SEBAZA-917882 format. One record per residue (C-alpha): x, y, z; residue in one letter. Coordinates in Angstrom, 2 decimals, padded with zeros to 5 digits. Layout:
residues N
> X; Y; Z; A
...
This chain:
residues 389
> -022.03; 014.26; 009.48; M
> -019.04; 015.63; 007.58; V
> -018.50; 019.31; 008.25; S
> -017.73; 021.82; 005.53; D
> -014.41; 022.70; 007.15; L
> -011.43; 020.48; 007.75; T
> -010.17; 021.12; 011.27; R
> -006.39; 020.96; 011.29; L
> -004.11; 021.95; 014.15; R
> -000.34; 021.74; 013.91; V
> 001.63; 021.67; 017.16; Y
> 005.36; 022.06; 017.59; E
> 006.93; 020.19; 020.49; R
> 009.88; 022.22; 021.79; R
> 010.14; 020.97; 025.37; D
> 008.37; 018.85; 027.97; H
> 006.24; 021.66; 029.34; S
> 003.10; 020.62; 027.49; H
> 001.40; 017.44; 028.66; S
> -000.31; 015.96; 025.61; Y
> -001.58; 013.12; 027.77; A
> -004.12; 015.54; 029.30; K
> -005.62; 016.42; 025.92; C
> -005.26; 013.26; 023.83; F
> -005.65; 009.51; 024.25; R
> -002.96; 008.30; 021.83; A
> -000.36; 009.29; 019.23; A
> -000.43; 007.80; 015.74; V
> 002.77; 007.12; 013.81; S
> 002.06; 006.60; 010.11; M
> 004.13; 005.90; 007.03; H
> 006.85; 003.58; 008.35; C
> 008.94; 001.23; 006.21; H
> 010.48; -002.12; 007.14; T
> 012.64; -004.73; 005.43; N
> 009.51; -005.93; 003.62; H
> 009.46; -002.70; 001.61; S
> 010.86; -002.72; -001.92; R
> 012.45; 000.69; -002.45; E
> 013.03; 001.47; -006.11; S
> 016.54; 002.13; -007.43; L
> 015.27; 004.01; -010.48; S
> 016.72; 007.21; -009.01; F
> 020.33; 006.02; -009.45; I
> 020.81; 007.07; -013.13; P
> 019.16; 010.44; -012.38; H
> 021.57; 011.34; -009.58; Y
> 024.71; 009.41; -010.55; A
> 025.12; 011.38; -013.77; R
> 024.88; 014.68; -011.85; R
> 027.54; 014.08; -009.21; I
> 031.02; 015.34; -010.19; P
> 033.76; 012.68; -010.39; V
> 031.29; 009.92; -009.50; L
> 029.49; 010.47; -012.81; S
> 032.63; 009.54; -014.78; R
> 033.00; 006.21; -012.98; F
> 029.28; 005.54; -013.30; Y
> 029.23; 006.27; -017.05; N
> 032.24; 004.00; -017.60; N
> 030.52; 001.24; -015.65; E
> 027.35; 001.61; -017.72; M
> 029.36; 001.44; -020.96; K
> 030.87; -001.76; -019.67; R
> 027.52; -003.40; -018.93; Y
> 025.49; -001.65; -021.63; G
> 021.75; -001.87; -021.05; E
> 021.95; -005.09; -019.05; T
> 021.04; -003.46; -015.71; I
> 017.36; -002.61; -015.35; D
> 017.20; -000.08; -012.50; F
> 013.44; 000.15; -012.93; G
> 013.19; -003.44; -011.69; R
> 015.87; -003.14; -009.04; A
> 015.27; -002.30; -005.39; W
> 016.74; -002.08; -001.89; W
> 015.15; -002.90; 001.43; T
> 015.43; -000.98; 004.72; P
> 017.55; -002.68; 007.40; P
> 014.89; -002.76; 010.16; V
> 012.32; -005.50; 010.68; T
> 008.60; -005.02; 011.31; A
> 008.95; -005.84; 014.99; R
> 011.88; -003.43; 015.40; Q
> 009.95; -000.58; 013.77; V
> 006.87; -001.20; 015.90; F
> 008.87; -001.40; 019.12; E
> 010.98; 001.69; 018.29; M
> 007.97; 003.85; 017.43; E
> 006.05; 002.64; 020.49; T
> 008.94; 003.28; 022.89; L
> 009.60; 006.74; 021.43; E
> 005.98; 007.86; 021.74; I
> 005.31; 006.40; 025.18; E
> 008.56; 007.67; 026.71; S
> 008.43; 011.18; 025.20; R
> 004.72; 011.97; 025.14; L
> 003.30; 009.73; 027.83; G
> 000.68; 008.44; 025.38; L
> -000.17; 004.99; 024.01; P
> 001.19; 004.47; 020.50; A
> -000.67; 003.41; 017.37; I
> 001.71; 002.46; 014.54; V
> 000.78; 002.05; 010.88; S
> 003.49; 000.41; 008.74; I
> 003.17; 001.12; 005.02; T
> 005.71; -000.88; 003.05; D
> 005.76; -000.37; -000.68; H
> 003.11; -002.62; -002.26; D
> 003.39; -005.18; 000.55; D
> 001.26; -005.91; 003.63; I
> 003.34; -008.72; 005.14; A
> 004.52; -006.60; 008.09; A
> 001.00; -005.69; 009.20; G
> -000.30; -009.23; 008.76; L
> 002.52; -010.63; 010.89; W
> 002.33; -007.98; 013.60; L
> -001.43; -008.36; 013.99; Q
> -000.84; -011.89; 015.18; S
> 001.08; -010.43; 018.14; L
> -001.36; -007.64; 019.00; D
> -004.65; -007.90; 020.82; S
> -005.30; -004.19; 021.47; Q
> -006.13; -002.98; 017.95; G
> -002.99; -000.84; 017.73; R
> -001.57; -002.35; 014.54; I
> -003.48; -001.84; 011.29; P
> -002.75; -003.66; 008.04; I
> -001.54; -000.90; 005.76; S
> 000.41; -000.35; 002.54; V
> 001.97; 002.37; 000.43; E
> 000.45; 001.60; -002.96; W
> 002.28; 002.66; -006.13; T
> -000.38; 004.04; -008.48; V
> 000.71; 004.54; -012.11; P
> -000.71; 007.72; -013.62; Y
> 000.19; 009.20; -016.99; G
> 003.97; 009.45; -017.34; R
> 004.55; 008.97; -013.64; G
> 002.94; 007.60; -010.50; F
> 001.66; 008.55; -007.07; F
> 001.91; 006.86; -003.69; H
> -001.28; 006.21; -001.77; L
> -001.11; 005.25; 001.87; G
> -003.98; 002.79; 002.33; V
> -004.32; 002.27; 006.08; H
> -006.25; -000.31; 008.09; N
> -007.37; -002.77; 005.44; L
> -009.96; -005.24; 006.77; P
> -008.04; -008.37; 007.89; P
> -010.37; -010.80; 006.10; D
> -010.09; -008.92; 002.77; R
> -006.59; -007.43; 003.00; A
> -004.82; -010.07; 000.91; S
> -007.49; -009.95; -001.80; E
> -007.35; -006.16; -001.95; L
> -003.55; -006.21; -002.09; M
> -003.59; -008.64; -005.02; R
> -005.89; -006.34; -006.98; E
> -003.81; -003.25; -006.16; M
> -000.58; -005.04; -007.12; S
> -002.10; -006.20; -010.40; A
> -003.03; -002.61; -011.27; Y
> 000.51; -001.45; -010.49; T
> 002.11; -004.29; -012.45; E
> 000.23; -003.50; -015.67; I
> 001.09; 000.17; -015.43; G
> -002.42; 001.40; -014.77; G
> -003.87; -000.19; -017.91; Q
> -007.20; -001.69; -016.90; S
> -010.13; -003.28; -018.62; G
> -011.43; -006.70; -019.67; P
> -008.28; -007.41; -021.70; H
> -006.08; -007.06; -018.61; T
> -008.29; -008.73; -016.04; G
> -007.73; -005.79; -013.68; S
> -010.17; -003.32; -012.12; R
> -009.75; 000.31; -013.07; D
> -008.54; 002.91; -010.60; M
> -011.94; 004.32; -009.71; L
> -013.37; 000.85; -009.13; A
> -010.46; -000.05; -006.84; L
> -010.76; 003.15; -004.81; L
> -014.54; 002.78; -004.56; A
> -014.07; -000.78; -003.30; W
> -011.53; 000.36; -000.68; I
> -013.89; 003.15; 000.42; N
> -016.62; 000.60; 001.13; E
> -014.73; -000.24; 004.34; F
> -015.47; 002.63; 006.75; P
> -012.45; 001.92; 008.96; E
> -009.96; 002.27; 006.09; T
> -008.08; 005.52; 005.46; L
> -006.72; 006.58; 002.04; V
> -003.95; 009.19; 002.10; V
> -002.09; 010.72; -000.85; L
> 001.51; 010.65; 000.39; N
> 003.98; 013.51; -000.25; H
> 001.74; 014.80; -003.08; P
> 004.00; 017.64; -004.26; L
> 007.21; 015.60; -004.44; W
> 008.27; 014.92; -008.02; D
> 009.38; 011.35; -007.27; I
> 009.00; 010.36; -010.95; E
> 011.50; 013.01; -012.16; F
> 009.09; 014.27; -014.83; I
> 009.66; 017.90; -013.81; G
> 007.96; 019.99; -011.15; G
> 005.54; 021.69; -013.53; Q
> 004.41; 018.47; -015.19; Q
> 004.10; 016.80; -011.79; H
> 001.86; 019.65; -010.59; A
> -000.34; 019.28; -013.66; V
> -000.58; 015.52; -013.13; A
> -001.42; 016.04; -009.45; L
> -004.23; 018.44; -010.24; G
> -005.64; 016.02; -012.79; S
> -005.30; 013.05; -010.44; F
> -007.05; 014.82; -007.57; L
> -009.71; 016.18; -009.89; G
> -010.59; 012.63; -010.92; E
> -010.15; 010.80; -007.61; H
> -010.51; 013.22; -004.69; K
> -013.92; 011.78; -003.77; A
> -012.13; 008.54; -002.79; W
> -009.11; 010.12; -001.06; I
> -009.54; 011.19; 002.56; H
> -006.40; 013.21; 003.23; A
> -003.14; 014.63; 001.93; L
> 000.08; 013.93; 003.82; E
> 002.58; 016.38; 005.26; I
> 005.80; 014.41; 005.26; N
> 008.67; 014.18; 007.73; G
> 011.30; 014.19; 004.99; F
> 009.93; 017.06; 002.92; R
> 010.76; 020.74; 003.55; P
> 008.27; 022.82; 005.52; W
> 007.56; 025.16; 002.60; R
> 006.42; 022.13; 000.61; E
> 004.31; 020.86; 003.51; N
> 002.67; 024.29; 003.83; K
> 001.85; 024.12; 000.11; A
> 000.30; 020.69; 000.70; V
> -001.95; 022.18; 003.40; M
> -003.01; 024.90; 000.98; A
> -003.75; 022.29; -001.70; A
> -005.81; 020.28; 000.80; A
> -007.89; 023.37; 001.50; K
> -008.43; 023.95; -002.24; D
> -009.59; 020.37; -002.79; F
> -011.57; 020.10; 000.45; G
> -009.43; 017.32; 001.90; L
> -008.05; 016.63; 005.35; S
> -004.35; 016.65; 006.24; V
> -002.50; 013.98; 008.24; V
> 001.13; 013.34; 009.12; S
> 003.53; 010.79; 007.71; G
> 007.05; 010.27; 009.02; G
> 008.32; 008.22; 006.05; D
> 011.04; 006.52; 008.08; R
> 013.35; 004.10; 006.26; H
> 016.21; 003.86; 008.73; G
> 016.73; 003.47; 012.47; C
> 015.40; 006.83; 013.65; R
> 011.73; 007.15; 014.58; S
> 009.23; 009.34; 012.76; N
> 009.49; 013.10; 013.30; T
> 005.81; 013.83; 012.52; L
> 002.90; 012.27; 014.42; L
> -000.84; 012.61; 014.71; N
> -002.36; 013.19; 018.14; L
> -005.80; 011.72; 018.62; T
> -008.65; 011.40; 021.08; R
> -009.26; 007.91; 019.72; A
> -008.24; 004.68; 021.43; A
> -007.75; 002.64; 018.23; S
> -006.79; 003.22; 014.62; F
> -010.36; 002.60; 013.51; A
> -011.57; 005.41; 015.79; E
> -008.79; 007.64; 014.48; F
> -009.99; 006.97; 010.93; V
> -013.45; 008.18; 011.96; A
> -011.90; 011.42; 013.25; E
> -010.35; 012.06; 009.84; V
> -013.03; 010.65; 007.52; R
> -016.18; 011.73; 009.36; E
> -015.21; 014.57; 011.70; D
> -012.42; 015.72; 009.38; R
> -010.32; 016.52; 012.39; R
> -006.53; 016.20; 012.50; S
> -004.01; 017.20; 015.16; D
> -000.44; 017.00; 013.87; V
> 002.63; 017.12; 016.11; L
> 006.03; 018.15; 014.75; L
> 008.85; 016.84; 016.92; L
> 012.09; 018.82; 017.38; P
> 014.02; 016.43; 015.11; E
> 012.02; 017.72; 012.16; Y
> 013.90; 021.02; 012.54; R
> 017.26; 019.36; 012.01; E
> 018.97; 019.61; 008.63; S
> 017.00; 017.49; 006.19; R
> 020.18; 016.75; 004.24; V
> 021.90; 015.39; 007.34; L
> 018.85; 013.37; 008.33; R
> 018.78; 011.86; 004.84; T
> 022.49; 011.04; 005.04; L
> 021.82; 009.39; 008.37; E
> 019.27; 007.12; 006.70; V
> 021.80; 006.32; 003.95; V
> 024.33; 005.39; 006.64; A
> 021.73; 003.16; 008.33; D
> 021.05; 001.41; 005.03; V
> 024.74; 000.89; 004.23; L
> 025.75; -000.20; 007.73; R
> 026.90; -003.74; 008.58; H
> 024.42; -005.55; 010.88; Y
> 026.16; -008.71; 012.18; P
> 023.02; -009.78; 014.09; N
> 020.44; -009.03; 011.41; H
> 017.48; -011.36; 012.13; P
> 016.95; -012.10; 008.42; Q
> 020.63; -012.82; 007.74; G
> 021.04; -009.68; 005.62; Q
> 024.27; -008.64; 007.32; F
> 025.76; -006.56; 004.47; L
> 024.18; -003.78; 002.46; W
> 024.75; -005.84; -000.69; T
> 022.43; -008.49; 000.81; N
> 019.67; -005.85; 000.88; R
> 020.02; -004.58; -002.72; V
> 018.44; -006.57; -005.54; F
> 019.44; -006.10; -009.19; I
> 017.89; -007.41; -012.40; N
> 021.04; -008.14; -014.40; F
> 020.89; -009.37; -018.02; E
> 017.20; -010.22; -017.60; G
> 017.94; -012.98; -015.09; K
> 015.52; -011.63; -012.51; G
> 016.30; -009.73; -009.33; A
> 019.09; -011.24; -007.22; R
> 021.05; -009.85; -004.26; P
> 023.92; -007.62; -005.31; L
> 026.14; -009.76; -003.09; S
> 025.82; -012.52; -005.70; D
> 027.77; -010.32; -008.12; Y
> 029.94; -008.20; -005.80; W
> 031.66; -010.66; -003.49; K
> 034.00; -007.98; -002.12; R
> 031.52; -005.09; -002.00; G
> 031.94; -003.83; -005.57; G
> 034.58; -001.87; -007.48; P
> 037.04; 000.25; -005.52; A
> 035.35; 003.53; -006.53; W
> 032.00; 002.23; -005.22; V
> 033.53; 001.19; -001.90; R
> 035.24; 004.57; -001.49; V
> 032.06; 006.50; -002.36; A
> 029.97; 004.45; 000.07; L
> 032.58; 004.83; 002.81; W
> 032.22; 008.59; 002.40; G
> 028.43; 008.41; 002.58; L
> 028.58; 006.27; 005.72; R
> 030.99; 008.71; 007.31; A
> 028.85; 011.75; 006.50; M
> 025.76; 010.03; 007.85; G
> 027.34; 008.67; 011.02; S
> 025.92; 009.81; 014.35; Q
> 029.29; 011.24; 015.42; R
> 029.52; 013.35; 012.27; M
> 025.94; 014.51; 012.67; N
> 026.58; 015.57; 016.25; K
> 029.53; 017.60; 015.03; T
> 027.89; 019.29; 012.05; Y
> 024.20; 019.27; 012.97; K
> 022.75; 022.76; 012.67; T
> 019.37; 023.97; 013.87; Y
> 017.67; 026.75; 011.97; R
> 017.80; 030.03; 013.85; S
> 014.28; 031.01; 012.87; Y
> 010.95; 029.43; 013.71; R
> 010.04; 027.56; 010.50; P
> 006.49; 026.71; 011.50; Y
> 004.05; 028.31; 013.84; S
> 000.71; 027.48; 012.38; W
> -002.52; 026.61; 014.18; E
> -006.13; 026.97; 013.20; G
> -008.85; 025.88; 010.83; E
> -007.99; 024.69; 007.34; L
């Protein structure tokens, strides 16, 4: 029976004095990205025109190429493979918490990582999951759909991808199911968890107020098919607190999502009394219980952590298992309508001089040595919250 209250407890790990192994059976790391994930480059025009000096070079470059570069159909991929992500997350959890790890990889609109990893796992620790891009109005939302049934996962992914591809336009003329039908179908599988990721983040750049209106409308229409909202490892704590308040208003649970794209492990985890992801889903869907752990790294400067990810993405990996040694091998551009091709096909020497200089600066600012020098911890306690939601 589903209770009227969502039971949420948020723990902050400051030292090794608390033994979580005595209270919980596992730790769940959700919202991880691998080199299978297509990360949109649509943000480039938004930011490039706002950065002093860089904006002049960018505008000149765009005048040179006109409208031949479609950033909406361009993407980059994280540098880490599915196996690397799984092994990193597992090692981090087991060594620091003394708990078995359950890892849910959610690449953007792709389930290849989960399908491949399941062939290596016999303990039920690796669900087939995805971060689904859901068009809505002028923008879109990201739904973390975790633990798809193995025998139906590919079929479900095809239907979700079709809905994304046609921009949310459904009906007989498109051959695609509508949103409610898709969510109802997903909800038929009791071991599947649907999470609205970073719900308050205006990732579409439509403006905070319009995003909030769209979010309220989206949840008003679909909350019956969504099991939880996500507090995110790369969003500020004030935003995550607002997400918890929104979850209370809509009667939804709250779970963690680390949202890792680089080489560092997730900073937010869920603690669970379950031994498998399916049992964890039951805790959230049926018992509406969630125990979230915030690791000390979450307190570090979010700007520096983001720069560290940028440095990871731009770094040279001479032993990359997929042969994507250079960052230009991991960026795909649709140029002059020829379809997406690696940027290395166009920039044999790494791009114009101003691009190389700018990226050198980003790599330097995000380097581990620089972070150790400039890393600052907040002097106040940003979160001390425990209780019923």
